[in-house]
C-alpha positions in Angstrom: -15.8 16.5 29.8 -15.9 12.7 29.2 -13.3 11.1 27.0 -14.5 7.7 25.6 -11.4 7.0 23.5 -8.0 7.1 25.2 -5.0 4.8 25.3 -4.2 5.6 28.9 -3.9 2.0 30.3 -0.2 1.1 30.6 1.6 -1.6 28.7 -1.2 -2.9 26.6 -0.6 -1.3 23.1 1.2 1.7 21.6 -0.3 4.0 24.2 1.0 4.6 27.7 4.2 2.6 28.2 4.2 2.6 32.0 2.0 3.3 35.0 3.9 6.6 35.5 3.0 7.8 32.0 -0.6 6.7 32.6 -0.7 8.8 35.7 0.8 11.8 33.9 -1.9 11.4 31.2 -4.5 11.3 33.9 -3.2 14.5 35.5 -3.3 16.2 32.1 -6.9 15.0 31.6 -7.9 16.3 35.0 -6.2 19.7 34.2 -8.3 19.9 31.0 -11.5 19.4 32.9 -12.1 15.7 32.1 -14.0 13.8 34.8 -14.3 10.4 33.1 -12.0 8.6 30.7 -12.4 5.2 28.9 -9.2 3.2 28.5 -9.4 1.8 25.0 -6.4 -0.4 24.1 -6.3 -1.7 20.5 -8.0 -4.9 19.7 -6.3 -5.9 16.4 -3.8 -8.3 14.9 -0.9 -6.6 16.4 -2.2 -6.2 20.0 -4.2 -9.0 21.5 -7.1 -7.8 23.6 -7.2 -9.4 27.0 -10.2 -8.1 29.0 -8.9 -9.5 32.4 -5.6 -7.7 32.0 -7.4 -4.5 30.8 -9.5 -4.6 34.0 -6.5 -5.2 36.1 -4.6 -2.2 34.7 -7.7 -0.1 35.0 -8.1 -1.0 38.7 -4.5 -0.2 39.4 -4.7 3.2 37.9 -8.1 3.9 39.5 -6.7 3.1 42.9 -3.9 5.6 42.5 -6.3 8.3 41.3 -9.0 7.9 43.8 -12.1 9.8 42.9 -10.3 12.6 41.0 -10.9 10.8 37.6 -13.3 7.9 36.9 -11.6 5.3 34.6 -13.7 3.0 32.5 -12.8 0.2 30.1 -13.4 -0.6 26.5 -11.3 -1.2 23.4 -10.3 0.3 20.0 -12.1 -2.4 18.0 -10.7 -3.0 14.6 -13.0 -4.6 12.0 -11.4 -8.0 11.3 -13.0 -11.4 10.7 -11.6 -12.7 14.0 -12.9 -9.8 16.0 -16.3 -9.8 14.4 -16.7 -13.6 14.9 -15.7 -13.3 18.6 -17.9 -10.2 19.2 -20.9 -12.2 18.0 -20.3 -14.7 20.8 -19.3 -12.2 23.5 -20.4 -8.6 22.5 -19.9 -7.1 25.9 -16.3 -8.3 26.0 -15.4 -5.3 23.8 -17.9 -2.6 24.6 -17.5 0.5 26.7 -17.9 -0.6 30.3 -19.4 -3.8 29.0 -22.6 -2.1 28.0 -24.1 -1.4 24.5 -21.7 1.0 22.9 -18.8 -0.4 20.8 -16.0 1.9 19.7 -14.9 0.9 16.2 -11.8 2.3 14.5 -11.7 1.7 10.7 -8.5 0.3 9.4 -6.2 2.4 7.1 -7.6 0.6 4.1 -11.1 1.9 4.8 -10.4 5.5 5.9 -9.3 6.8 2.4 -12.5 5.3 1.0 -14.6 7.5 3.4 -12.7 10.6 2.2 -13.4 9.7 -1.5 -16.9 8.4 -0.9 -18.3 10.1 2.3 -21.8 8.9 1.3 -20.8 5.6 2.9 -20.6 7.4 6.3 -23.9 9.1 5.7 -25.5 5.8 5.0 -24.2 4.3 8.2 -25.4 7.3 10.1 -28.8 6.9 8.5 -28.8 3.3 9.7 -28.2 4.3 13.3 -24.4 4.4 13.7 -22.7 7.2 15.6 -19.6 9.1 14.7 -16.7 9.9 17.1 -14.1 12.4 15.8 -10.7 12.8 17.3 -10.2 16.2 18.8 -6.8 16.7 17.2 -8.4 16.1 13.7 -10.6 19.2 14.3 -7.5 21.1 15.3 -5.5 20.2 12.1 -3.2 17.6 13.7 -3.8 15.2 10.8 -3.8 17.8 8.1 -6.0 20.5 6.6 -8.2 18.0 4.8 -9.2 16.2 8.1 -9.9 19.5 9.7 -12.1 20.6 6.8 -14.1 17.4 6.9 -14.5 17.6 10.7 -15.8 21.2 10.4 -18.2 20.2 7.6 -19.6 17.2 9.6 -19.9 19.4 12.7 -21.9 21.9 10.6 -24.1 19.2 9.2 -24.8 17.6 12.6 -23.1 14.4 11.7 -20.9 14.1 14.8 -22.0 12.6 18.1 -18.8 12.6 20.1 -15.4 14.2 20.3 -12.7 12.2 22.0 -8.9 12.4 22.5 -7.5 9.2 21.1 -4.5 10.2 23.2 -1.6 7.8 23.3 0.9 9.9 25.3 1.7 13.5 26.3 3.8 14.5 23.3 3.0 13.1 19.8 -0.6 12.2 20.6 -1.8 14.3 23.5 -5.4 14.9 24.6 -6.1 18.4 23.4 -9.8 18.2 24.4 -10.1 21.6 25.9 -8.7 23.3 22.8 -11.1 21.4 20.6 -14.0 22.1 23.0 -13.3 25.9 22.6 -13.2 25.6 18.9 -16.6 23.9 18.8 -17.9 26.6 21.0 -16.7 29.2 18.5 -18.2 27.2 15.5 -21.5 25.9 17.0 -21.9 27.4 20.5 -21.6 26.2 24.1 -24.7 23.9 24.0 -23.3 21.9 21.1 -19.9 21.6 22.7 -21.5 20.3 25.9 -23.5 17.7 23.9 -20.4 16.4 22.0 -17.8 16.5 24.8 -19.9 15.8 27.9 -23.6 14.7 27.5 -23.3 12.1 24.7 -20.0 10.7 25.9 -21.4 10.4 29.5 -24.4 8.5 28.1 -22.1 6.1 26.3 -20.0 5.7 29.4 -23.0 4.6 31.5 -24.9 2.8 28.7 -27.8 5.3 28.3 -29.5 6.6 25.2 -27.8 9.6 23.7 -29.4 12.9 24.6 -28.2 14.5 21.4 -29.1 12.5 18.3 -30.0 14.6 15.3 -32.0 13.0 12.4 -29.7 12.0 9.6 -30.1 12.5 5.9 -29.2 9.4 3.8 -27.7 11.4 0.9 -25.7 14.6 1.5 -26.6 17.9 -0.3 -24.6 18.7 -3.4 -21.6 21.0 -3.5 -21.0 21.0 0.3 -17.9 18.8 0.6 -14.5 20.5 0.8 -12.0 19.9 -2.1 -10.8 16.4 -2.1 -7.1 15.9 -1.6 -5.0 12.8 -2.1 -2.9 11.0 0.5 -4.7 12.5 3.4 -6.5 10.5 6.1 -9.4 11.0 8.4 -9.1 9.3 11.8 -12.0 8.3 14.0 
């Protein structure tokens, strides 16, 4: 598997606090069958994004891991005026391995709107955006509502990647293998390989996605699960 969203790099945000924890997360990833991981520290108002430091921490971790796990760089890009302005000038500063894929995490103010108005997501998909769902969302870590939406979008072919968004080994662990097995049960082995391996590998190396289903602009009626207040869906 390839994990394109992981806060594994030490001391950069609210993810791994030390090199030791980073290496423990790496060992957990290897045990789950992950071969590649992208370190994606937050790029937001709370955590300044410093590409040189990101690369330095990546190189330090990679040197200790050898060829047992390939570590890439990127960021957890938050939509803010400052970020968007800077990304216009230097887009590859923020992208996965400095290629053409940008991992965007919507702020809390926008996530509930997707739950209330999922047609916004469908329109973005129709325009060429891709969707990455956190593995723990599918497994119910963020509530039944998030799991229901993840299963619905999986059924409707609206998901392109699953990733861990892991921050540590306790409160926000990887859980990729468990989610992979659930996708196998819901959609089969071929779909699981596309969403956990083939598409993420393409993003890691900057290639076109091998699995990219055509998207409808407007969802079919009566297919959304019951809407519940005060629940959030996390990318």
